[in-house]
C-alpha positions as CSV (number, residue, x, y, z in Angstrom):
1,M,141.6,112.0,158.8
2,T,137.8,111.6,158.8
3,R,137.9,110.8,162.5
4,Y,140.0,113.8,163.3
5,Y,137.6,116.0,161.3
6,W,134.6,114.8,163.4
7,A,136.7,115.0,166.5
8,F,137.2,118.7,165.9
9,W,133.5,119.3,165.5
10,Y,132.9,117.1,168.6
11,A,135.1,119.5,170.6
12,V,133.4,122.5,169.1
13,M,130.0,121.2,170.1
14,F,131.1,120.1,173.5
15,L,132.9,123.4,174.5
16,T,130.9,126.1,172.6
17,R,127.6,127.2,171.3
18,L,129.0,127.8,167.8
19,P,127.0,126.3,164.9
20,A,128.4,122.9,163.8
21,P,127.4,120.2,161.4
22,R,125.5,117.1,162.5
23,L,128.0,114.6,163.7
24,Q,128.3,111.6,161.4
25,Q,130.7,109.8,163.8
26,A,130.5,110.3,167.6
27,G,131.9,107.2,169.4
28,D,134.4,107.0,172.2
29,A,137.3,107.1,169.7
30,I,136.0,110.5,168.4
31,A,135.5,111.8,171.9
32,Q,139.1,110.8,172.9
33,R,140.6,112.5,169.8
34,S,138.5,115.6,170.4
35,L,140.9,116.4,173.4
36,L,143.5,117.3,170.8
37,F,141.3,120.2,169.6
38,Y,140.5,121.7,173.0
39,P,143.2,124.3,172.7
40,V,142.2,124.9,169.1
41,V,138.7,125.7,170.2
42,G,140.2,128.1,172.7
43,V,142.1,129.8,169.9
44,I,138.9,130.1,167.8
45,I,137.1,131.8,170.7
46,G,140.0,134.2,171.0
47,V,140.0,135.0,167.2
48,L,136.3,135.7,167.4
49,L,136.7,138.0,170.3
50,L,139.6,139.9,168.6
51,A,137.5,140.2,165.4
52,F,134.7,141.7,167.5
53,I,137.1,144.2,169.2
54,W,138.6,145.3,165.9
55,A,135.1,145.7,164.4
56,C,134.1,147.9,167.3
57,W,137.3,150.0,166.9
58,W,136.7,150.3,163.2
59,Y,133.1,151.4,163.8
60,N,134.1,153.9,166.5
61,P,137.8,154.4,167.3
62,Q,136.7,156.3,170.5
63,V,134.6,153.5,171.9
64,S,134.6,153.3,175.6
65,S,137.0,150.6,176.9
66,A,134.7,149.8,179.8
67,L,131.8,149.2,177.5
68,L,133.9,147.2,175.1
69,A,135.3,145.1,178.0
70,A,131.7,144.4,179.2
71,L,130.6,143.3,175.7
72,V,133.7,141.1,175.2
73,T,133.1,139.5,178.6
74,A,129.4,138.8,177.7
75,I,130.3,137.4,174.3
76,W,133.0,135.2,175.8
77,L,130.5,133.7,178.2
78,A,127.9,133.3,175.4
79,L,130.3,131.5,173.2
80,S,130.8,128.8,175.8
81,G,127.2,128.8,177.0
82,A,128.6,129.7,180.5
83,L,129.4,126.0,180.7
84,H,132.5,126.5,182.8
85,L,130.8,129.0,185.1
86,D,128.1,126.5,185.8
87,G,130.8,124.0,186.8
88,L,132.4,126.7,189.0
89,A,129.1,127.5,190.8
90,D,128.3,123.8,191.4
91,S,131.8,123.1,192.6
92,V,131.9,126.0,195.1
93,D,128.5,125.2,196.5
94,A,129.4,121.6,196.8
95,W,132.8,122.3,198.5
96,V,131.1,124.6,201.1
97,G,128.0,122.6,201.6
98,G,129.7,119.2,201.5
99,L,131.5,119.9,204.8
100,G,134.4,117.7,203.9
101,D,132.2,114.7,203.1
102,K,132.9,113.2,199.6
103,A,129.4,111.7,199.0
104,K,127.6,114.9,200.2
105,T,129.9,117.0,198.0
106,L,129.2,114.9,194.9
107,A,125.5,115.0,195.6
108,I,125.3,118.8,196.0
109,M,127.3,119.2,192.8
110,K,124.4,117.5,190.9
111,D,121.9,120.0,192.2
112,P,121.1,122.6,189.5
113,A,120.3,125.3,192.1
114,I,122.9,128.0,192.8
115,G,123.6,128.9,196.4
116,P,125.1,132.2,197.7
117,M,128.7,130.9,197.7
118,G,128.4,129.7,194.1
119,A,126.9,133.1,193.1
120,S,129.6,134.9,194.9
121,A,132.3,132.9,193.1
122,L,130.7,133.6,189.7
123,L,130.6,137.3,190.5
124,A,134.2,137.4,191.6
125,V,135.5,135.5,188.5
126,V,133.5,137.5,186.0
127,L,134.6,140.8,187.7
128,I,138.3,139.8,187.5
129,Q,137.9,138.8,183.9
130,F,136.1,142.1,183.0
131,S,138.7,144.2,184.9
132,A,141.6,142.3,183.2
133,L,140.1,142.8,179.8
134,L,139.5,146.5,180.5
135,S,143.2,147.0,181.5
136,L,144.3,145.1,178.3
137,L,142.0,147.1,176.1
138,Q,143.3,150.4,177.6
139,S,146.9,149.4,177.1
140,A,146.2,148.2,173.6
141,Q,145.9,151.9,172.5
142,S,149.7,152.0,172.6
143,S,150.5,148.3,171.9
144,A,148.0,145.5,171.0
145,V,150.5,142.7,171.4
146,L,149.5,141.7,174.9
147,L,145.8,141.8,174.1
148,I,146.3,139.6,171.1
149,G,148.4,137.2,173.1
150,A,146.0,137.1,176.0
151,L,142.9,136.4,173.9
152,L,144.6,133.7,171.8
153,L,146.4,131.9,174.6
154,V,144.3,132.1,177.7
155,P,141.3,130.2,176.3
156,A,143.6,127.7,174.8
157,L,145.7,127.1,178.0
158,A,142.6,126.9,180.1
159,R,141.0,124.2,177.9
160,A,144.3,122.3,177.5
161,S,144.3,121.9,181.3
162,V,141.6,119.2,180.9
163,L,144.1,116.8,179.5
164,G,146.5,117.2,182.4
165,I,143.8,116.8,185.0
166,L,142.2,113.7,183.3
167,A,145.7,112.1,182.8
168,T,146.6,112.4,186.5
169,T,143.3,112.3,188.3
170,P,140.6,109.6,188.4
171,Y,137.3,110.5,186.8
172,L,134.5,109.9,189.3
173,R,131.2,109.9,187.3
174,A,130.5,106.5,185.8
175,N,128.1,108.1,183.3
176,G,129.5,111.6,183.2
177,L,129.9,113.7,180.0
178,A,133.7,113.5,180.3
179,K,133.9,109.7,180.9
180,A,134.7,109.0,177.2
181,L,137.5,111.5,177.2
182,V,139.7,109.9,179.8
183,A,141.6,107.5,177.5
184,G,142.4,110.3,175.2
185,A,144.5,112.1,177.7
186,T,147.8,110.4,176.8
187,P,151.3,111.5,178.0
188,L,152.4,112.0,174.3
189,R,149.4,114.3,173.5
190,I,150.1,116.3,176.7
191,V,153.7,116.8,175.9
192,I,153.0,117.9,172.3
193,M,150.2,120.2,173.4
194,V,152.2,121.8,176.2
195,S,155.3,122.3,174.0
196,I,153.2,124.1,171.3
197,L,151.4,126.3,173.8
198,A,154.7,127.2,175.6
199,L,156.3,128.1,172.3
200,L,153.3,130.3,171.4
201,A,153.4,131.9,174.9
202,G,157.0,132.9,174.4
203,V,156.2,134.5,171.0
204,L,153.0,136.2,172.0
205,L,153.6,137.2,175.6
206,Q,157.3,137.7,175.4
207,Q,158.7,138.8,178.9
208,K,155.4,137.8,180.6
209,A,155.4,134.2,179.2
210,I,157.4,132.7,182.1
211,L,155.2,134.2,184.8
212,V,152.0,133.1,183.0
213,L,153.2,129.6,182.4
214,L,154.4,129.2,186.0
215,L,151.0,130.5,187.3
216,Y,149.3,128.1,184.9
217,L,151.3,125.2,186.3
218,V,150.6,126.2,189.9
219,L,146.8,126.6,189.3
220,N,146.6,123.2,187.8
221,M,148.6,121.6,190.6
222,L,146.4,123.3,193.2
223,A,143.2,122.3,191.4
224,R,144.3,118.7,191.2
225,Q,145.3,118.7,194.9
226,M,141.9,120.1,195.9
227,M,140.0,117.5,193.8
228,M,142.1,114.6,195.2
229,S,141.9,115.7,198.9
230,R,138.1,116.3,198.8
231,L,136.8,113.8,196.2
232,G,139.7,111.5,195.3
233,G,139.2,112.5,191.7
234,C,137.6,114.9,189.3
235,T,134.2,115.5,187.7
236,G,133.0,117.5,184.7
237,D,132.0,120.3,187.1
238,T,135.5,120.5,188.7
239,L,137.1,120.5,185.2
240,G,134.8,123.4,184.2
241,A,135.6,125.3,187.4
242,N,139.3,124.9,186.7
243,I,138.8,126.4,183.3
244,A,136.8,129.4,184.5
245,V,139.2,130.2,187.3
246,Q,142.2,129.9,185.0
247,E,140.8,132.2,182.4
248,A,140.2,135.0,184.9
249,L,143.5,134.6,186.8
250,L,145.7,134.2,183.7
251,L,144.1,137.3,182.1
252,A,144.8,139.1,185.3
253,A,148.4,138.0,185.4
254,I,148.9,139.3,181.8
255,A,147.2,142.6,182.5
256,L,149.2,143.3,185.7
């Protein structure tokens, strides 16, 4: 149980900027087990966002939905340290600047500078995320079920996608941050995780659950296909980009 305890905090430290205790165990075994807690970290992010929303509504029941959506979007990004958006910007710049060449694409992905295409991708994803949150907040005035379901499930589903990609796609960085995670993406863990998340989707999203889960599957298949066709595998940046895109598009699908 001790290893799972530290694996949980490993996942929290890796995926968020939330305060965490100093890790007493942090070897490869801990890193691999931490994958089990990726969706849990997503749920924690959702709970914190919902708590903030309810606090704002308690403070001012007439608070502007647009202002609240902007604040929630900003807090969402702050909780993750914009880690996944950084991966998105790096991946988009590399895909465009790499001109189909694997080595050049990987080299550009390491460059910390953000080009115009990366910046445009960031703007588009954040705008979609904000607009979807605004729609969900406005509809929550009559029913908060979809808002609750969206904020609990979307971060969890997006982070769970890391297991599926790592299990089916070679990891390319010999010294990358996600290298130690690969062995933890076992078929059994994926089946258990997907089953739990699908069940929760059915309960929380009701009639929209099938649409969201199908979109989730398609997005992961497309992401993997793009990674394999251009790179022959995945990197931490492409995994982060997949999470960022999924969060925005799954929110949009629920809000539509």
